[in-house]
Structure formats: C-alpha cells, structure tokens
gemmi code that builds the backbone of each chain (N, CA, C; Angstrom):
import gemmi

chains = {
    "A": [
        ("UNK", (-118.698, -101.062, -132.156), (-117.950, -102.119, -132.799), (-117.280, -101.615, -134.052)),
        ("UNK", (-116.202, -102.242, -134.424), (-115.435, -101.806, -135.582), (-116.187, -102.146, -136.845)),
        ("UNK", (-116.019, -101.291, -137.827), (-116.592, -101.552, -139.137), (-115.608, -102.318, -139.986)),
        ("UNK", (-115.823, -102.300, -141.290), (-114.910, -102.935, -142.229), (-113.679, -102.033, -142.361)),
        ("UNK", (-112.506, -102.623, -142.257), (-111.297, -101.822, -142.444), (-110.516, -102.355, -143.627)),
        ("UNK", (-109.796, -101.453, -144.292), (-109.003, -101.815, -145.452), (-107.634, -101.159, -145.334)),
        ("UNK", (-106.643, -101.860, -145.841), (-105.300, -101.273, -145.859), (-104.548, -101.758, -147.088)),
        ("UNK", (-103.621, -100.942, -147.630), (-103.450, -99.542, -147.244), (-104.611, -98.690, -147.742)),
        ("UNK", (-104.732, -97.480, -147.257), (-105.776, -96.589, -147.767), (-105.397, -96.031, -149.129)),
        ("UNK", (-104.110, -95.838, -149.339), (-103.611, -95.320, -150.617), (-102.403, -96.159, -151.031)),
        ("UNK", (-102.341, -96.431, -152.327), (-101.209, -97.192, -152.845), (-100.837, -96.639, -154.217)),
        ("UNK", (-99.574, -96.293, -154.368), (-99.059, -95.879, -155.667), (-98.105, -96.962, -156.142)),
        ("UNK", (-98.334, -97.460, -157.330), (-97.495, -98.523, -157.872), (-96.985, -98.130, -159.246)),
        ("UNK", (-95.818, -98.598, -159.551), (-95.308, -98.413, -160.913), (-95.891, -99.525, -161.774)),
        ("UNK", (-96.135, -99.204, -163.023), (-96.677, -100.194, -163.955), (-95.806, -101.437, -163.931)),
        ("UNK", (-96.451, -102.584, -163.784), (-95.718, -103.846, -163.763), (-95.497, -104.406, -162.369)),
        ("UNK", (-95.710, -103.566, -161.351), (-95.539, -104.036, -159.973), (-96.743, -104.869, -159.548)),
        ("UNK", (-96.513, -105.730, -158.562), (-97.608, -106.476, -157.935), (-98.058, -105.719, -156.683)),
        ("UNK", (-99.365, -105.749, -156.414), (-99.878, -105.108, -155.202), (-100.802, -106.079, -154.471)),
        ("UNK", (-100.918, -105.882, -153.158), (-101.822, -106.690, -152.337), (-102.645, -105.756, -151.469)),
        ("UNK", (-103.937, -105.907, -151.535), (-104.854, -105.048, -150.793), (-105.583, -105.914, -149.767)),
        ("UNK", (-105.672, -105.379, -148.535), (-106.211, -106.190, -147.447), (-107.566, -105.680, -147.004)),
        ("UNK", (-108.433, -106.605, -146.619), (-109.749, -106.253, -146.091), (-110.006, -107.025, -144.809)),
        ("UNK", (-110.367, -106.301, -143.742), (-110.797, -106.920, -142.489), (-112.299, -106.711, -142.356)),
        ("UNK", (-113.099, -107.736, -142.525), (-114.553, -107.552, -142.460), (-115.022, -107.386, -141.014)),
        ("UNK", (-116.279, -107.069, -140.868), (-116.883, -107.018, -139.537), (-116.880, -108.439, -138.975)),
        ("UNK", (-116.509, -108.559, -137.722), (-116.412, -109.874, -137.090), (-117.743, -110.620, -137.174)),
        ("UNK", (-117.666, -111.862, -137.622), (-118.880, -112.684, -137.704), (-119.594, -112.606, -139.039)),
        ("UNK", (-119.158, -111.686, -139.895), (-119.791, -111.588, -141.212), (-119.276, -112.705, -142.117)),
        ("UNK", (-120.231, -113.436, -142.661), (-119.910, -114.611, -143.460), (-119.543, -114.232, -144.891)),
        ("UNK", (-120.256, -113.236, -145.439), (-120.069, -112.867, -146.847), (-119.121, -111.683, -146.961)),
        ("UNK", (-118.248, -111.757, -147.952), (-117.288, -110.680, -148.198), (-117.211, -110.438, -149.687)),
        ("UNK", (-117.234, -109.161, -150.069), (-117.300, -108.762, -151.473), (-116.160, -107.794, -151.786)),
        ("UNK", (-115.674, -107.871, -153.001), (-114.737, -106.869, -153.521), (-115.389, -106.171, -154.718)),
        ("UNK", (-115.259, -104.837, -154.737), (-115.755, -104.023, -155.835), (-114.623, -103.104, -156.311)),
        ("UNK", (-114.700, -102.725, -157.571), (-113.759, -101.747, -158.140), (-114.557, -100.519, -158.550)),
        ("UNK", (-114.119, -99.338, -158.119), (-114.808, -98.112, -158.483), (-113.850, -97.174, -159.194)),
        ("UNK", (-114.047, -97.037, -160.494), (-113.258, -96.087, -161.278), (-113.832, -94.687, -161.084)),
        ("UNK", (-113.048, -93.681, -161.403), (-113.456, -92.292, -161.197), (-114.730, -91.991, -161.976)),
        ("UNK", (-115.718, -91.445, -161.276), (-116.960, -91.072, -161.934), (-117.911, -92.219, -162.223)),
        ("UNK", (-117.582, -93.388, -161.736), (-118.413, -94.572, -161.974), (-118.944, -95.114, -160.654)),
        ("UNK", (-119.958, -95.975, -160.741), (-120.396, -96.693, -159.554), (-119.492, -97.885, -159.307)),
        ("UNK", (-119.549, -98.451, -158.118), (-118.757, -99.661, -157.841), (-119.162, -100.797, -158.776)),
        ("UNK", (-118.161, -101.569, -159.217), (-118.431, -102.734, -160.061), (-117.943, -103.980, -159.335)),
        ("UNK", (-118.777, -104.991, -159.324), (-118.485, -106.231, -158.613), (-117.258, -106.930, -159.194)),
        ("UNK", (-116.410, -107.420, -158.307), (-115.256, -108.220, -158.723), (-115.427, -109.682, -158.343)),
        ("UNK", (-115.622, -109.921, -157.022), (-115.687, -111.291, -156.542), (-116.308, -111.329, -155.163)),
        ("UNK", (-116.809, -112.518, -154.745), (-117.265, -112.607, -153.379), (-117.027, -113.980, -152.781)),
        ("UNK", (-116.991, -113.984, -151.440), (-116.704, -115.163, -150.640), (-117.849, -115.419, -149.663)),
        ("UNK", (-118.077, -116.699, -149.467), (-118.942, -117.146, -148.372), (-117.987, -117.930, -147.474)),
        ("UNK", (-117.697, -117.375, -146.284), (-116.602, -117.919, -145.464), (-115.334, -117.965, -146.322)),
        ("UNK", (-114.667, -119.109, -146.408), (-113.412, -119.154, -147.171), (-113.638, -119.521, -148.637)),
        ("UNK", (-114.863, -119.846, -149.000), (-115.134, -120.282, -150.373), (-115.403, -119.086, -151.280)),
        ("UNK", (-114.673, -119.046, -152.382), (-114.898, -117.999, -153.381), (-115.995, -118.479, -154.317)),
        ("UNK", (-117.186, -117.942, -154.165), (-118.347, -118.458, -154.882), (-118.560, -117.823, -156.252)),
        ("UNK", (-118.009, -116.648, -156.459), (-118.211, -115.970, -157.739), (-117.017, -115.074, -157.978)),
        ("UNK", (-116.319, -115.313, -159.070), (-115.208, -114.419, -159.429), (-115.390, -113.905, -160.838)),
        ("UNK", (-116.627, -113.864, -161.277), (-116.927, -113.488, -162.654), (-116.584, -112.041, -162.971)),
        ("UNK", (-116.471, -111.188, -161.944), (-116.181, -109.789, -162.190), (-114.710, -109.445, -162.279)),
        ("UNK", (-113.849, -110.385, -161.984), (-112.409, -110.105, -162.046), (-112.045, -109.823, -163.499)),
        ("UNK", (-111.413, -108.662, -163.765), (-111.215, -108.238, -165.162), (-110.195, -109.059, -165.947)),
        ("UNK", (-109.270, -109.682, -165.258), (-108.277, -110.496, -165.970), (-107.651, -111.476, -165.001)),
        ("UNK", (-106.843, -112.380, -165.536), (-106.187, -113.352, -164.662), (-105.051, -112.730, -163.860)),
        ("UNK", (-104.850, -111.430, -164.014), (-103.872, -110.752, -163.144), (-104.459, -110.490, -161.763)),
        ("UNK", (-105.776, -110.616, -161.653), (-106.473, -110.344, -160.389), (-106.752, -111.663, -159.678)),
        ("UNK", (-106.433, -111.673, -158.395), (-106.599, -112.892, -157.607), (-107.028, -112.500, -156.205)),
        ("UNK", (-108.017, -113.196, -155.644), (-108.474, -112.885, -154.290), (-108.504, -114.159, -153.471)),
        ("UNK", (-108.282, -113.999, -152.178), (-108.334, -115.160, -151.285), (-108.861, -114.742, -149.928)),
        ("UNK", (-109.366, -115.728, -149.204), (-109.877, -115.521, -147.849), (-109.676, -116.847, -147.110)),
        ("UNK", (-108.439, -117.196, -146.881), (-108.100, -118.574, -146.477), (-108.723, -119.059, -145.175)),
        ("UNK", (-108.973, -118.162, -144.225), (-109.535, -118.606, -142.948), (-110.947, -118.071, -142.757)),
        ("UNK", (-111.533, -117.585, -143.825), (-112.912, -117.126, -143.729), (-113.089, -115.804, -143.014)),
        ("UNK", (-111.983, -115.070, -142.843), (-112.097, -113.761, -142.186), (-111.447, -112.699, -143.072)),
        ("UNK", (-110.186, -112.403, -142.828), (-109.458, -111.411, -143.621), (-109.357, -111.874, -145.073)),
        ("UNK", (-109.451, -110.917, -145.987), (-109.314, -111.239, -147.404), (-108.231, -110.359, -148.018)),
        ("UNK", (-107.576, -110.885, -149.034), (-106.565, -110.135, -149.766), (-106.899, -110.174, -151.250)),
        ("UNK", (-106.858, -109.012, -151.872), (-106.996, -108.902, -153.327), (-105.611, -108.589, -153.874)),
        ("UNK", (-105.139, -109.444, -154.747), (-103.806, -109.249, -155.322), (-103.941, -108.934, -156.804)),
        ("UNK", (-103.171, -107.964, -157.222), (-103.118, -107.592, -158.643), (-101.676, -107.736, -159.091)),
        ("UNK", (-101.471, -108.585, -160.066), (-100.116, -108.796, -160.577), (-99.878, -107.920, -161.799)),
        ("UNK", (-98.642, -107.513, -161.963), (-98.226, -106.747, -163.168), (-99.234, -105.628, -163.442)),
        ("UNK", (-99.357, -104.733, -162.470), (-100.372, -103.679, -162.565), (-100.240, -102.863, -163.847)),
        ("UNK", (-101.399, -102.436, -164.345), (-101.489, -101.594, -165.536), (-102.180, -100.290, -165.136)),
        ("UNK", (-102.034, -99.265, -165.970), (-102.645, -97.970, -165.657), (-104.161, -98.088, -165.510)),
        ("UNK", (-104.767, -98.945, -166.294), (-106.233, -99.072, -166.213), (-106.710, -99.726, -164.923)),
        ("UNK", (-105.766, -100.234, -164.118), (-106.132, -100.787, -162.815), (-106.333, -99.688, -161.770)),
        ("UNK", (-105.958, -98.460, -162.110), (-106.118, -97.344, -161.171), (-107.595, -97.159, -160.854)),
        ("UNK", (-107.921, -97.225, -159.577), (-109.314, -97.161, -159.132), (-109.319, -97.221, -157.613)),
        ("UNK", (-110.518, -97.087, -157.049), (-110.700, -97.373, -155.629), (-111.230, -98.798, -155.516)),
        ("UNK", (-110.597, -99.590, -154.675), (-111.028, -100.970, -154.457), (-111.752, -101.028, -153.110)),
        ("UNK", (-113.030, -101.344, -153.191), (-113.891, -101.358, -152.018), (-114.156, -102.791, -151.585)),
        ("UNK", (-114.113, -102.996, -150.298), (-114.473, -104.278, -149.706), (-115.759, -104.071, -148.918)),
        ("UNK", (-116.645, -105.043, -148.960), (-117.879, -104.980, -148.178), (-118.105, -106.328, -147.521)),
        ("UNK", (-118.765, -106.313, -146.369), (-119.114, -107.582, -145.733), (-120.566, -107.539, -145.280)),
        ("UNK", (-121.153, -108.717, -145.172), (-122.525, -108.820, -144.679), (-122.653, -110.089, -143.852)),
        ("UNK", (-123.629, -110.063, -142.976), (-123.843, -111.201, -142.082), (-124.110, -112.460, -142.905)),
        ("UNK", (-124.991, -112.318, -143.856), (-125.258, -113.371, -144.840), (-125.363, -112.681, -146.196)),
        ("UNK", (-125.465, -113.467, -147.261), (-125.459, -112.908, -148.612), (-126.616, -111.940, -148.837)),
        ("UNK", (-127.766, -112.208, -148.225), (-128.935, -111.374, -148.500), (-129.145, -110.274, -147.449)),
        ("UNK", (-128.148, -110.046, -146.628), (-128.216, -108.953, -145.651), (-127.534, -107.699, -146.180)),
        ("UNK", (-127.745, -106.595, -145.471), (-127.116, -105.327, -145.856), (-125.597, -105.481, -145.898)),
        ("UNK", (-124.997, -104.912, -146.948), (-123.544, -104.916, -147.077), (-122.996, -103.627, -146.471)),
        ("UNK", (-121.958, -103.765, -145.682), (-121.269, -102.629, -145.075), (-119.921, -102.490, -145.760)),
        ("UNK", (-119.649, -101.281, -146.229), (-118.445, -101.055, -147.004), (-117.310, -100.514, -146.144)),
        ("UNK", (-116.098, -100.900, -146.514), (-114.908, -100.299, -145.944), (-114.585, -98.998, -146.656)),
        ("UNK", (-113.574, -98.259, -146.177), (-113.243, -96.950, -146.755), (-112.572, -97.046, -148.117)),
        ("UNK", (-112.152, -98.237, -148.506), (-111.538, -98.414, -149.818), (-110.041, -98.211, -149.814)),
        ("UNK", (-109.388, -98.773, -150.823), (-107.976, -98.512, -151.106), (-107.913, -97.828, -152.457)),
        ("UNK", (-107.317, -96.629, -152.458), (-107.172, -95.891, -153.720), (-105.846, -96.292, -154.351)),
        ("UNK", (-105.917, -96.998, -155.464), (-104.722, -97.468, -156.174), (-104.451, -96.569, -157.371)),
        ("UNK", (-103.245, -96.067, -157.443), (-102.807, -95.283, -158.596), (-101.615, -96.000, -159.211)),
        ("UNK", (-101.739, -96.329, -160.488), (-100.656, -96.995, -161.209), (-100.041, -95.995, -162.180)),
        ("UNK", (-98.745, -95.742, -161.992), (-98.064, -94.738, -162.819), (-97.400, -95.364, -164.036)),
    ],
    "B": [
        ("UNK", (-125.308, -101.648, -173.238), (-126.147, -100.860, -172.316), (-125.909, -101.336, -170.890)),
        ("UNK", (-125.741, -100.371, -169.962), (-125.500, -100.727, -168.579), (-126.779, -101.291, -167.972)),
        ("UNK", (-126.622, -102.197, -166.987), (-127.780, -102.806, -166.359), (-128.589, -101.802, -165.538)),
        ("UNK", (-127.929, -100.818, -164.973), (-128.603, -99.780, -164.178), (-128.177, -98.421, -164.727)),
        ("UNK", (-129.147, -97.627, -165.151), (-128.872, -96.327, -165.765), (-129.393, -95.194, -164.885)),
        ("UNK", (-128.545, -94.189, -164.697), (-128.928, -92.998, -163.931), (-128.417, -91.763, -164.653)),
        ("UNK", (-129.119, -90.664, -164.495), (-128.628, -89.371, -164.967), (-127.509, -88.940, -164.003)),
        ("UNK", (-126.288, -88.727, -164.506), (-125.170, -88.417, -163.601), (-125.242, -87.046, -162.951)),
        ("UNK", (-126.100, -86.140, -163.500), (-126.183, -84.791, -162.967), (-124.988, -83.960, -163.417)),
        ("UNK", (-124.522, -82.964, -162.665), (-124.963, -82.698, -161.295), (-126.302, -81.969, -161.219)),
        ("UNK", (-127.009, -82.212, -160.146), (-128.207, -81.471, -159.821), (-127.780, -80.420, -158.783)),
        ("UNK", (-127.927, -79.148, -159.136), (-127.607, -78.059, -158.211), (-128.915, -77.417, -157.774)),
        ("UNK", (-129.254, -77.562, -156.494), (-130.541, -77.065, -156.017), (-130.337, -76.197, -154.788)),
        ("UNK", (-131.230, -75.216, -154.562), (-131.109, -74.399, -153.355), (-131.634, -75.158, -152.141)),
        ("UNK", (-131.155, -74.765, -150.990), (-131.673, -75.337, -149.729), (-133.192, -75.221, -149.701)),
        ("UNK", (-133.836, -76.259, -149.209), (-135.284, -76.232, -149.089), (-136.021, -76.743, -150.306)),
        ("UNK", (-135.309, -76.941, -151.402), (-135.950, -77.413, -152.639), (-136.283, -78.902, -152.534)),
        ("UNK", (-137.168, -79.327, -153.405), (-137.471, -80.743, -153.582), (-136.784, -81.210, -154.853)),
        ("UNK", (-136.118, -82.346, -154.778), (-135.392, -82.852, -155.940), (-135.698, -84.333, -156.098)),
        ("UNK", (-135.786, -84.774, -157.346), (-136.099, -86.183, -157.629), (-135.058, -86.767, -158.559)),
        ("UNK", (-134.646, -87.993, -158.247), (-133.719, -88.735, -159.094), (-134.435, -89.963, -159.630)),
        ("UNK", (-134.089, -90.315, -160.860), (-134.676, -91.494, -161.470), (-133.603, -92.480, -161.870)),
        ("UNK", (-134.017, -93.701, -162.007), (-133.100, -94.774, -162.341), (-133.895, -95.839, -163.094)),
        ("UNK", (-133.304, -96.417, -164.127), (-133.942, -97.543, -164.818), (-133.006, -98.738, -164.772)),
        ("UNK", (-133.592, -99.925, -164.766), (-132.797, -101.151, -164.762), (-133.276, -102.051, -165.882)),
        ("UNK", (-132.362, -102.841, -166.420), (-132.693, -103.589, -167.634), (-133.076, -105.044, -167.366)),
        ("UNK", (-132.664, -105.594, -166.223), (-132.904, -107.006, -165.969), (-134.203, -107.197, -165.198)),
        ("UNK", (-135.212, -107.745, -165.851), (-136.525, -107.907, -165.218), (-136.494, -108.920, -164.075)),
        ("UNK", (-135.409, -109.682, -163.959), (-135.288, -110.642, -162.858), (-134.821, -109.981, -161.569)),
        ("UNK", (-134.516, -108.696, -161.629), (-134.084, -107.987, -160.417), (-135.189, -108.046, -159.376)),
        ("UNK", (-134.776, -108.284, -158.122), (-135.773, -108.489, -157.073), (-135.642, -107.498, -155.918)),
        ("UNK", (-134.455, -106.993, -155.699), (-134.234, -106.085, -154.567), (-133.644, -104.785, -155.097)),
        ("UNK", (-134.028, -103.703, -154.452), (-133.676, -102.384, -154.973), (-133.304, -101.475, -153.796)),
        ("UNK", (-132.292, -100.657, -154.023), (-131.775, -99.829, -152.938), (-131.312, -98.493, -153.485)),
        ("UNK", (-131.265, -97.509, -152.612), (-130.517, -96.282, -152.852), (-129.390, -96.227, -151.828)),
        ("UNK", (-128.176, -96.019, -152.330), (-127.008, -95.796, -151.489), (-126.586, -94.356, -151.648)),
        ("UNK", (-125.959, -93.841, -150.612), (-125.401, -92.489, -150.646), (-123.887, -92.622, -150.530)),
        ("UNK", (-123.172, -91.840, -151.354), (-121.712, -91.840, -151.280), (-121.210, -90.408, -151.224)),
        ("UNK", (-120.576, -90.048, -150.122), (-119.948, -88.738, -150.013), (-118.596, -88.784, -150.713)),
        ("UNK", (-118.107, -87.592, -151.071), (-116.859, -87.501, -151.817), (-115.727, -88.219, -151.094)),
        ("UNK", (-115.071, -89.130, -151.792), (-113.922, -89.873, -151.263), (-114.270, -90.732, -150.040)),
        ("UNK", (-115.533, -91.109, -149.945), (-115.962, -91.993, -148.855), (-116.608, -93.238, -149.451)),
        ("UNK", (-116.899, -94.213, -148.574), (-117.521, -95.429, -149.051), (-119.036, -95.254, -149.197)),
        ("UNK", (-119.689, -96.069, -150.042), (-121.157, -96.024, -150.143), (-121.795, -96.499, -148.842)),
        ("UNK", (-122.921, -95.863, -148.511), (-123.688, -96.291, -147.324), (-125.149, -96.425, -147.729)),
        ("UNK", (-125.797, -97.454, -147.218), (-127.198, -97.686, -147.541), (-128.052, -96.535, -147.037)),
        ("UNK", (-128.813, -95.938, -147.951), (-129.749, -94.874, -147.592), (-131.114, -95.496, -147.270)),
        ("UNK", (-131.618, -96.259, -148.208), (-132.885, -96.944, -147.975), (-133.108, -98.039, -149.005)),
        ("UNK", (-133.851, -99.043, -148.578), (-134.330, -100.060, -149.507), (-135.563, -99.503, -150.217)),
        ("UNK", (-135.904, -100.074, -151.357), (-137.057, -99.610, -152.132), (-138.027, -100.761, -152.269)),
        ("UNK", (-139.265, -100.531, -151.861), (-140.279, -101.581, -151.900), (-141.342, -101.235, -152.934)),
        ("UNK", (-142.020, -102.277, -153.404), (-143.033, -102.093, -154.460), (-144.118, -101.110, -154.047)),
        ("UNK", (-144.426, -101.102, -152.765), (-145.500, -100.226, -152.284), (-145.006, -98.802, -152.075)),
        ("UNK", (-143.719, -98.570, -152.295), (-143.138, -97.257, -152.015), (-142.862, -97.132, -150.528)),
        ("UNK", (-141.842, -96.385, -150.179), (-141.555, -96.214, -148.767), (-140.916, -94.853, -148.507)),
        ("UNK", (-141.113, -94.422, -147.287), (-140.701, -93.078, -146.900), (-139.861, -93.163, -145.637)),
        ("UNK", (-138.830, -92.323, -145.581), (-138.009, -92.237, -144.375), (-137.690, -90.767, -144.164)),
        ("UNK", (-138.496, -90.120, -143.349), (-138.303, -88.684, -143.121), (-138.526, -87.898, -144.397)),
        ("UNK", (-137.505, -87.186, -144.835), (-137.616, -86.349, -146.031), (-137.405, -87.136, -147.327)),
        ("UNK", (-137.121, -88.402, -147.224), (-136.784, -89.232, -148.379), (-137.928, -90.192, -148.707)),
        ("UNK", (-138.296, -90.226, -149.988), (-139.331, -91.159, -150.453), (-138.802, -91.921, -151.658)),
        ("UNK", (-138.920, -93.235, -151.611), (-138.477, -94.081, -152.727), (-139.678, -94.777, -153.338)),
        ("UNK", (-139.658, -94.889, -154.661), (-140.747, -95.555, -155.376), (-140.162, -96.553, -156.357)),
        ("UNK", (-140.908, -97.635, -156.581), (-140.496, -98.662, -157.540), (-141.654, -98.924, -158.488)),
        ("UNK", (-141.367, -98.948, -159.769), (-142.360, -99.316, -160.773), (-141.793, -100.513, -161.535)),
        ("UNK", (-142.260, -101.702, -161.157), (-141.697, -102.927, -161.757), (-142.049, -103.035, -163.242)),
        ("UNK", (-143.238, -102.593, -163.603), (-143.667, -102.719, -165.003), (-142.764, -101.907, -165.921)),
        ("UNK", (-142.394, -100.716, -165.467), (-141.518, -99.848, -166.267), (-140.060, -100.031, -165.918)),
        ("UNK", (-139.766, -100.841, -164.907), (-138.377, -101.088, -164.459), (-137.709, -99.755, -164.132)),
        ("UNK", (-138.337, -99.061, -163.228), (-137.994, -97.672, -162.925), (-138.029, -97.477, -161.411)),
        ("UNK", (-137.015, -96.789, -160.887), (-136.916, -96.522, -159.447), (-136.709, -95.018, -159.280)),
        ("UNK", (-137.290, -94.446, -158.258), (-137.092, -93.015, -158.029), (-136.774, -92.739, -156.568)),
        ("UNK", (-136.142, -91.602, -156.353), (-135.855, -91.113, -155.003), (-136.223, -89.639, -154.977)),
        ("UNK", (-137.052, -89.267, -154.015), (-137.474, -87.878, -153.843), (-136.919, -87.368, -152.526)),
        ("UNK", (-136.288, -86.214, -152.572), (-135.777, -85.587, -151.348), (-136.504, -84.261, -151.175)),
        ("UNK", (-137.199, -84.127, -150.072), (-137.924, -82.888, -149.775), (-137.097, -82.014, -148.843)),
        ("UNK", (-137.324, -80.703, -148.920), (-136.678, -79.764, -148.003), (-135.164, -80.031, -147.934)),
        ("UNK", (-134.505, -79.958, -149.072), (-133.079, -80.301, -149.166), (-132.236, -79.530, -148.156)),
        ("UNK", (-131.286, -80.227, -147.568), (-130.317, -79.632, -146.649), (-128.934, -79.625, -147.302)),
        ("UNK", (-128.079, -78.751, -146.839), (-126.694, -78.713, -147.337), (-126.046, -80.088, -147.178)),
        ("UNK", (-126.382, -80.752, -146.080), (-125.774, -82.057, -145.776), (-126.264, -83.176, -146.695)),
        ("UNK", (-127.257, -82.887, -147.538), (-127.713, -83.900, -148.503), (-126.787, -83.966, -149.714)),
        ("UNK", (-125.875, -83.016, -149.848), (-124.947, -83.001, -150.988), (-124.103, -84.267, -150.980)),
        ("UNK", (-124.211, -85.040, -152.055), (-123.533, -86.335, -152.142), (-123.855, -86.921, -153.507)),
        ("UNK", (-123.334, -88.119, -153.763), (-123.726, -88.893, -154.942), (-124.691, -89.979, -154.496)),
        ("UNK", (-125.782, -90.121, -155.210), (-126.810, -91.101, -154.876), (-126.752, -92.236, -155.904)),
        ("UNK", (-126.511, -93.429, -155.401), (-126.314, -94.611, -156.248), (-127.565, -95.479, -156.227)),
        ("UNK", (-128.067, -95.788, -157.410), (-129.195, -96.694, -157.561), (-128.621, -98.116, -157.655)),
        ("UNK", (-129.191, -99.050, -156.918), (-128.606, -100.388, -156.816), (-129.700, -101.437, -156.954)),
        ("UNK", (-129.439, -102.484, -157.741), (-130.388, -103.582, -157.878), (-129.684, -104.893, -157.551)),
        ("UNK", (-130.488, -105.891, -157.256), (-129.945, -107.200, -156.898), (-130.915, -108.281, -157.387)),
        ("UNK", (-130.354, -109.336, -157.977), (-131.167, -110.489, -158.405), (-130.951, -111.600, -157.392)),
        ("UNK", (-131.962, -111.892, -156.618), (-131.845, -112.976, -155.646), (-130.640, -112.765, -154.749)),
        ("UNK", (-129.944, -113.842, -154.437), (-128.768, -113.780, -153.576), (-127.510, -113.627, -154.424)),
        ("UNK", (-127.425, -112.534, -155.130), (-126.258, -112.251, -155.979), (-125.695, -110.895, -155.581)),
        ("UNK", (-124.481, -110.609, -156.005), (-123.908, -109.310, -155.635), (-124.711, -108.120, -156.164)),
        ("UNK", (-124.501, -106.993, -155.543), (-125.196, -105.768, -155.910), (-124.707, -105.250, -157.257)),
        ("UNK", (-125.633, -104.657, -158.020), (-125.284, -103.994, -159.275), (-125.589, -102.511, -159.107)),
        ("UNK", (-124.575, -101.690, -159.246), (-124.689, -100.256, -159.014), (-124.836, -99.476, -160.311)),
        ("UNK", (-125.607, -98.382, -160.246), (-125.563, -97.390, -161.307), (-124.348, -96.494, -161.117)),
        ("UNK", (-124.149, -95.569, -162.055), (-122.998, -94.659, -161.986), (-123.153, -93.614, -160.888)),
        ("UNK", (-124.403, -93.387, -160.479), (-124.629, -92.391, -159.446), (-125.089, -91.066, -160.011)),
        ("UNK", (-125.850, -90.338, -159.207), (-126.311, -89.000, -159.548), (-125.762, -88.045, -158.498)),
        ("UNK", (-125.058, -87.019, -158.963), (-124.439, -86.071, -158.030), (-125.408, -84.946, -157.695)),
        ("UNK", (-125.570, -84.699, -156.390), (-126.429, -83.631, -155.904), (-125.596, -82.616, -155.144)),
        ("UNK", (-125.769, -81.343, -155.485), (-125.182, -80.249, -154.699), (-126.311, -79.372, -154.214)),
        ("UNK", (-126.440, -79.222, -152.909), (-127.428, -78.325, -152.326), (-126.704, -77.041, -151.947)),
        ("UNK", (-127.231, -75.933, -152.452), (-126.534, -74.647, -152.334), (-127.272, -73.737, -151.359)),
        ("UNK", (-126.513, -73.062, -150.518), (-127.120, -72.149, -149.531), (-127.707, -70.927, -150.210)),
    ],
}
model = gemmi.Model(1)
for chain_id, residues in chains.items():
    chain = gemmi.Chain(chain_id)
    for i, (resn, *xyz) in enumerate(residues, 1):
        res = gemmi.Residue()
        res.name, res.seqid = resn, gemmi.SeqId(i, " ")
        for name, pos in zip(("N", "CA", "C"), xyz):
            atom = gemmi.Atom()
            atom.name, atom.element = name, gemmi.Element(name[0])
            atom.pos, atom.b_iso = gemmi.Position(*pos), 0.0
            res.add_atom(atom)
        chain.add_residue(res)
    model.add_chain(chain)
structure = gemmi.Structure()
structure.add_model(model)
structure.setup_entities()
C-alpha cells in the first residue's frame, strides 16, 4: 500500500512569493500532522487535523501560514509572502488515530531566496 | 530551554562497537516516549517505543527513567547501516509529538 506522499518534493521561491505544499495521507488515516524541520534541528509541530477539523494550530509560526484539509483526506499547507526564515523541510505525517504511530511523508524542501 | 534535549554528536564509532545515546525531557506530564531514526535527507521512521520497564528489539535497547526524566538508547554490535540521526520523541496524552534535535551516529568500517 502507498505511504504518505508529498508534493512538490523541492520548491524554490523568491522572497514574497506564496507557496502551497500538498500532502496525501495514507488512505483511511484520520489524523494528519504538519511539521517543520530546519537544518540540523528535529521536526517541530505546526498543526494537526482530525478528519477535516483543524484541532491545533498552535505551532504555526505566523499568520502567513495556513493549512486546510477540506474533505478530510488531502491537506495543503500554504505560506504567504515567504521569507528566508521559512526555508526548511516541511513534513507531513498521518496516523490511523491520534494515539497511533505516525507515518511520515518524504517532505517538501522549501528554499526561499 | 527545549522540552527535549539531546547531545547532537556526532558519535563516530567503529563497526561492532556499543554506543549509547541519552535524552532528557522537561515536561513531567509526558506519557509516551519513542526513538525515531532519520537517514540523511529522508523522513523520520519509528525505531521503537520506550516503556518504563525497558524494552529490547534485537541489538537495540531503550530505557526510561521517569524520576530523572531521562531516556536512553543502546545499540550493540554497531553496523554501518546504523549510521543515521536518532531522534528522541515525547508525547503528552493525545497531543502531537515533541522531537529533540537528534543525535548523529556514524559507524565507521
């Protein structure tokens, strides 16, 4: 069976551009998480969904970051007016339920010039 | 202070060596504990959960000391393929995972 997939795998943006990162979770997984991993750091929580409901967005660094999962499956993380400090790998993970093992996608490496 | 602290390394060890990583966590409400492995430019993958009684999976042994808020991972008979970053992870109830920065291991032939 397919794992978590993310697209694009790599994204280069000019400062000020908007970007959209997509996550396809494992089919049937109710919980979906977004993490940001800067170089040399561990993943840091951004936000998570239970089906289509965004239950926690406390990790989003600013109001330029927005995530949605309108049909409870695919999720999109949008970053408006990108800044250099947004450069990182954005990881998506899904789990059957919140307290089950999280399976990570390969990530999207975002570079803001 | 970060919620989960790890020595970033790198730990450079010869094949066959035994190596131990330590991790401390600051939130006493943490209830679940894990070690994840992350290869270079790859996603994290669950290596093992950590239980209060300690647990072993082949060459890997994990220990938890709740009183000291300390978690360890021991790797025996290191293989070249063990080279990776090992992430210490804690969780409070049904909340998202909190990761440490990771400890880098290089096993040398």
